[in-house]
Structures are given as structure tokens and as C-alpha cells.
C-alpha positions as YAML, in Angstrom:
chain: A
units: angstrom
residues:
- id: 1
  name: MET
  ca: [-38.77, 12.41, 16.74]
- id: 2
  name: GLU
  ca: [-36.83, 11.65, 19.90]
- id: 3
  name: PRO
  ca: [-33.03, 12.11, 19.83]
- id: 4
  name: LYS
  ca: [-31.10, 8.87, 19.64]
- id: 5
  name: GLN
  ca: [-29.28, 8.07, 22.85]
- id: 6
  name: GLN
  ca: [-25.70, 7.00, 22.45]
- id: 7
  name: SER
  ca: [-24.36, 4.27, 24.63]
- id: 8
  name: CYS
  ca: [-21.17, 5.32, 26.35]
- id: 9
  name: LEU
  ca: [-18.10, 3.16, 25.83]
- id: 10
  name: ARG
  ca: [-16.98, 2.19, 29.29]
- id: 11
  name: THR
  ca: [-13.68, 0.54, 28.51]
- id: 12
  name: SER
  ca: [-11.12, 1.43, 25.85]
- id: 13
  name: LEU
  ca: [-8.49, -1.26, 25.38]
- id: 14
  name: PHE
  ca: [-5.43, -1.58, 23.18]
- id: 15
  name: GLU
  ca: [-4.62, -5.24, 22.50]
- id: 16
  name: ASP
  ca: [-1.48, -6.85, 21.19]
- id: 17
  name: GLU
  ca: [0.63, -9.95, 21.51]
- id: 18
  name: THR
  ca: [4.34, -10.32, 22.05]
- id: 19
  name: GLU
  ca: [6.63, -13.31, 21.84]
- id: 20
  name: ILE
  ca: [8.77, -14.11, 24.85]
- id: 21
  name: LYS
  ca: [11.78, -16.14, 23.74]
- id: 22
  name: ARG
  ca: [13.97, -18.26, 25.95]
- id: 23
  name: PHE
  ca: [17.00, -16.79, 24.21]
- id: 24
  name: PRO
  ca: [16.22, -13.26, 23.01]
- id: 25
  name: PRO
  ca: [18.08, -12.01, 19.96]
- id: 26
  name: LEU
  ca: [21.53, -10.61, 20.61]
- id: 27
  name: ARG
  ca: [21.45, -7.15, 19.10]
- id: 28
  name: ARG
  ca: [24.93, -5.89, 19.96]
- id: 29
  name: MET
  ca: [27.77, -6.61, 22.33]
- id: 30
  name: TRP
  ca: [30.96, -4.72, 23.09]
- id: 31
  name: GLN
  ca: [34.14, -6.67, 23.73]
- id: 32
  name: PRO
  ca: [37.76, -5.58, 23.50]
- id: 33
  name: VAL
  ca: [39.51, -6.44, 20.24]
- id: 34
  name: GLY
  ca: [41.21, -9.81, 20.50]
- id: 35
  name: GLN
  ca: [39.18, -10.76, 23.59]
- id: 36
  name: GLN
  ca: [35.84, -11.59, 21.97]
- id: 37
  name: ARG
  ca: [34.06, -14.55, 23.44]
- id: 38
  name: ALA
  ca: [31.98, -17.00, 21.44]
- id: 39
  name: VAL
  ca: [28.23, -16.58, 21.76]
- id: 40
  name: ASP
  ca: [26.25, -19.81, 21.87]
- id: 41
  name: VAL
  ca: [23.29, -19.82, 19.53]
- id: 42
  name: PRO
  ca: [20.76, -22.50, 20.38]
- id: 43
  name: SER
  ca: [19.44, -24.70, 17.60]
- id: 44
  name: LYS
  ca: [15.91, -24.37, 19.00]
- id: 45
  name: ASN
  ca: [14.61, -21.29, 20.73]
- id: 46
  name: GLU
  ca: [11.52, -22.03, 22.81]
- id: 47
  name: ASP
  ca: [8.96, -19.28, 23.18]
- id: 48
  name: PHE
  ca: [5.41, -18.40, 24.13]
- id: 49
  name: ALA
  ca: [3.06, -15.55, 23.35]
- id: 50
  name: PHE
  ca: [1.72, -13.04, 25.81]
- id: 51
  name: TYR
  ca: [-1.68, -11.72, 24.78]
- id: 52
  name: GLY
  ca: [-2.44, -8.47, 26.56]
- id: 53
  name: VAL
  ca: [-4.70, -5.47, 26.80]
- id: 54
  name: VAL
  ca: [-4.04, -2.12, 28.39]
- id: 55
  name: ASP
  ca: [-6.90, 0.11, 29.51]
- id: 56
  name: VAL
  ca: [-5.94, 3.53, 28.17]
- id: 57
  name: LEU
  ca: [-8.29, 5.33, 30.55]
- id: 58
  name: GLU
  ca: [-7.50, 3.50, 33.79]
- id: 59
  name: GLY
  ca: [-3.96, 2.17, 33.22]
- id: 60
  name: GLY
  ca: [-4.96, -1.41, 33.94]
- id: 61
  name: VAL
  ca: [-3.26, -4.36, 32.25]
- id: 62
  name: PHE
  ca: [-4.49, -7.90, 31.68]
- id: 63
  name: THR
  ca: [-2.37, -10.63, 30.10]
- id: 64
  name: GLU
  ca: [-2.57, -14.34, 29.43]
- id: 65
  name: ARG
  ca: [0.08, -16.77, 28.21]
- id: 66
  name: TYR
  ca: [-0.61, -18.85, 25.11]
- id: 67
  name: PRO
  ca: [1.63, -21.16, 23.08]
- id: 68
  name: LYS
  ca: [1.39, -19.07, 19.89]
- id: 69
  name: GLU
  ca: [-0.45, -16.33, 18.04]
- id: 70
  name: ILE
  ca: [-3.38, -17.84, 16.14]
- id: 71
  name: SER
  ca: [-7.04, -17.02, 15.52]
- id: 72
  name: GLU
  ca: [-8.46, -19.61, 17.93]
- id: 73
  name: LEU
  ca: [-6.39, -18.18, 20.76]
- id: 74
  name: ALA
  ca: [-7.17, -14.57, 19.82]
- id: 75
  name: PHE
  ca: [-10.87, -14.97, 20.46]
- id: 76
  name: SER
  ca: [-10.21, -17.19, 23.47]
- id: 77
  name: PHE
  ca: [-8.27, -14.25, 24.94]
- id: 78
  name: LEU
  ca: [-11.07, -11.85, 23.99]
- id: 79
  name: GLU
  ca: [-13.55, -14.08, 25.81]
- id: 80
  name: SER
  ca: [-11.39, -13.69, 28.92]
- id: 81
  name: VAL
  ca: [-11.26, -9.93, 28.41]
- id: 82
  name: LEU
  ca: [-15.04, -9.66, 28.07]
- id: 83
  name: ALA
  ca: [-15.50, -11.81, 31.18]
- id: 84
  name: ARG
  ca: [-13.35, -9.32, 33.15]
- id: 85
  name: THR
  ca: [-15.15, -6.20, 31.93]
- id: 86
  name: THR
  ca: [-18.64, -4.77, 32.10]
- id: 87
  name: GLY
  ca: [-20.48, -2.61, 29.64]
- id: 88
  name: ARG
  ca: [-19.32, -1.80, 26.16]
- id: 89
  name: VAL
  ca: [-15.71, -2.32, 25.13]
- id: 90
  name: LEU
  ca: [-13.78, -0.52, 22.41]
- id: 91
  name: LEU
  ca: [-10.92, -2.77, 21.36]
- id: 92
  name: VAL
  ca: [-8.11, -1.31, 19.27]
- id: 93
  name: TRP
  ca: [-5.65, -3.71, 17.70]
- id: 94
  name: ASP
  ca: [-3.43, -4.16, 14.70]
- id: 95
  name: GLN
  ca: [-4.17, -6.06, 11.52]
- id: 96
  name: ALA
  ca: [-2.29, -9.25, 12.35]
- id: 97
  name: ARG
  ca: [-3.69, -12.13, 10.31]
- id: 98
  name: TRP
  ca: [-5.05, -13.79, 13.47]
- id: 99
  name: HIS
  ca: [-7.02, -10.60, 14.25]
- id: 100
  name: THR
  ca: [-8.57, -10.25, 10.81]
- id: 101
  name: SER
  ca: [-9.24, -13.90, 9.95]
- id: 102
  name: GLY
  ca: [-12.76, -14.86, 8.99]
- id: 103
  name: MET
  ca: [-13.08, -16.92, 12.17]
- id: 104
  name: VAL
  ca: [-12.24, -13.97, 14.45]
- id: 105
  name: THR
  ca: [-14.26, -11.46, 12.42]
- id: 106
  name: GLU
  ca: [-17.31, -13.72, 12.59]
- id: 107
  name: TRP
  ca: [-16.88, -14.20, 16.35]
- id: 108
  name: ILE
  ca: [-16.53, -10.43, 16.92]
- id: 109
  name: GLU
  ca: [-19.71, -9.71, 14.92]
- id: 110
  name: LYS
  ca: [-21.65, -11.88, 17.38]
- id: 111
  name: GLN
  ca: [-20.47, -9.87, 20.40]
- id: 112
  name: ASP
  ca: [-22.92, -7.09, 21.23]
- id: 113
  name: ARG
  ca: [-20.59, -5.43, 23.79]
- id: 114
  name: LEU
  ca: [-17.51, -5.31, 21.59]
- id: 115
  name: GLU
  ca: [-16.57, -2.69, 19.02]
- id: 116
  name: VAL
  ca: [-13.27, -3.10, 17.17]
- id: 117
  name: LEU
  ca: [-11.05, -0.46, 15.63]
- id: 118
  name: LEU
  ca: [-8.17, -1.65, 13.44]
- id: 119
  name: LEU
  ca: [-4.89, 0.23, 13.38]
- id: 120
  name: PRO
  ca: [-3.30, 0.87, 9.97]
- id: 121
  name: PRO
  ca: [-1.20, -2.01, 8.63]
- id: 122
  name: ARG
  ca: [2.50, -2.08, 9.52]
- id: 123
  name: ALA
  ca: [2.20, 0.73, 12.07]
- id: 124
  name: PRO
  ca: [3.22, -0.78, 15.43]
- id: 125
  name: GLU
  ca: [4.12, 2.66, 16.76]
- id: 126
  name: MET
  ca: [0.39, 3.47, 16.84]
- id: 127
  name: GLY
  ca: [-0.33, 0.79, 19.45]
- id: 128
  name: PRO
  ca: [0.68, 2.09, 22.87]
- id: 129
  name: ILE
  ca: [0.89, -1.42, 24.31]
- id: 130
  name: GLU
  ca: [4.00, -1.90, 22.15]
- id: 131
  name: ASP
  ca: [5.82, 0.50, 24.51]
- id: 132
  name: LEU
  ca: [4.75, -1.60, 27.48]
- id: 133
  name: TRP
  ca: [6.04, -4.79, 25.82]
- id: 134
  name: ARG
  ca: [9.36, -3.08, 25.02]
- id: 135
  name: GLU
  ca: [9.80, -1.85, 28.61]
- id: 136
  name: MET
  ca: [8.84, -5.26, 30.01]
- id: 137
  name: LYS
  ca: [11.34, -7.06, 27.78]
- id: 138
  name: ARG
  ca: [14.07, -4.58, 28.73]
- id: 139
  name: ALA
  ca: [13.43, -5.27, 32.42]
- id: 140
  name: VAL
  ca: [13.19, -9.03, 31.96]
- id: 141
  name: ALA
  ca: [16.36, -9.24, 29.84]
- id: 142
  name: ALA
  ca: [18.34, -9.48, 33.07]
- id: 143
  name: CYS
  ca: [16.51, -12.70, 33.99]
- id: 144
  name: LEU
  ca: [19.39, -15.17, 33.78]
- id: 145
  name: GLU
  ca: [17.27, -18.20, 34.56]
- id: 146
  name: ARG
  ca: [15.91, -18.82, 31.08]
- id: 147
  name: SER
  ca: [13.16, -21.39, 31.63]
- id: 148
  name: LEU
  ca: [9.90, -20.32, 30.01]
- id: 149
  name: ASP
  ca: [8.07, -20.53, 33.33]
- id: 150
  name: ARG
  ca: [10.65, -18.30, 35.03]
- id: 151
  name: LEU
  ca: [10.46, -15.81, 32.16]
- id: 152
  name: GLU
  ca: [6.68, -15.69, 32.51]
- id: 153
  name: GLU
  ca: [7.05, -15.09, 36.26]
- id: 154
  name: ALA
  ca: [9.52, -12.25, 35.59]
- id: 155
  name: CYS
  ca: [7.17, -10.65, 33.06]
- id: 156
  name: LEU
  ca: [4.19, -10.89, 35.42]
- id: 157
  name: GLN
  ca: [6.28, -9.54, 38.29]
- id: 158
  name: PHE
  ca: [7.29, -6.54, 36.17]
- id: 159
  name: LEU
  ca: [3.65, -5.85, 35.25]
- id: 160
  name: ASP
  ca: [2.46, -6.31, 38.86]
- id: 161
  name: GLN
  ca: [5.02, -3.77, 40.08]
- id: 162
  name: GLN
  ca: [3.63, -1.06, 37.81]
- id: 163
  name: THR
  ca: [0.95, 1.26, 39.15]
- id: 164
  name: PRO
  ca: [-1.79, 2.44, 36.77]
- id: 165
  name: ASP
  ca: [0.05, 5.78, 36.56]
- id: 166
  name: ASP
  ca: [3.27, 3.93, 35.66]
- id: 167
  name: ILE
  ca: [1.45, 2.06, 32.88]
- id: 168
  name: LEU
  ca: [-0.03, 5.27, 31.46]
- id: 169
  name: ARG
  ca: [3.42, 6.89, 31.55]
- id: 170
  name: ILE
  ca: [5.09, 3.92, 29.84]
- id: 171
  name: ILE
  ca: [2.52, 3.89, 27.04]
- id: 172
  name: GLY
  ca: [2.87, 7.64, 26.57]
- id: 173
  name: LEU
  ca: [-0.57, 8.71, 27.81]
- id: 174
  name: SER
  ca: [0.54, 10.54, 30.94]
- id: 175
  name: ALA
  ca: [2.66, 13.65, 31.25]
- id: 176
  name: VAL
  ca: [4.05, 12.61, 34.65]
...
């Protein structure tokens, strides 16, 4: 009997989505006693979702903007990812309902190049792309022009300025 050859996984990707809000939540603010200023809270906070993958071996990042996080858009994004990669792909993502829906599961089962690994539920710290989202939002928080298009530009500019080594450092996979 001949030994079974294993196909090598060429690309290992962590996937996640993040919401970009026109008015991010105010977490804390210091002001002198008696000099506090009112903080306007909008009645409607526009947002969009960034779907993204980070290549944990190469440090590459690919993102696309979508209006929200739903199953139809999850596999639309995965189609874009597969179109940009060659060979087999190991995709690691969380158990968001739009990742584990019947529609997405059925679509994934039809993909011969794609293998999926689910992270444990309610464990965002296990997805290294979360660190990239956090760093991106910290950098973009200074964007005072709060149109959604300008916020997207600021996010993409932040990601474009990062080298693969920077990305690996941000996600905690590089000692440098």
C-alpha cells in the first residue's frame, strides 16, 4: 500500500468582521470639575462592516466594505478571498451566526480548496485579527471628518501603511 500524500495548505487566514461607526462609542473623557461640556449623542449612528482576512504566515491583509454582517455577504467575501488566493486555504474564524448558518456551511462544503476551523464561542482573544481591528480603530479615532467614506479611506490608509512585518507584530505573531 502506497503512503497517502498530504496536500500542503498554502494559505492560512484568520477572518473576522468589524463595525466602523460614524460616531464611535465614547468610553471615557476627562474634564475639570465644573467645566464639563455636553457631549452630543446622535439619534442615528451610521456604520458599515469591514470583512477582512489576515495571512498569518505572510502578514498580508485583504478587506472589503459591506453594509452589514450577514450570511450572504460572508460567502460573497469568501468568494473574493478565494479569487485572490491559489491552492488550498485554511480559514479560521469565530462562530458568529453568519459564519455558521446553514447557507454558509452548505456553500463552504462545496469549496474543494477551503478548509474551515472554528474558534471556540465567545473567545475573541483567540482571533489575532481582532488586534489588527483594535489598532486600526485606535489610529482612525483621530479622523475628525466623520463621513463613512472618509472613515473607510482612513482605515484603508492605515492598513496600506503597515508592512507585512508590522501586521505580524500587531497580531502578536512576530517577536520584533
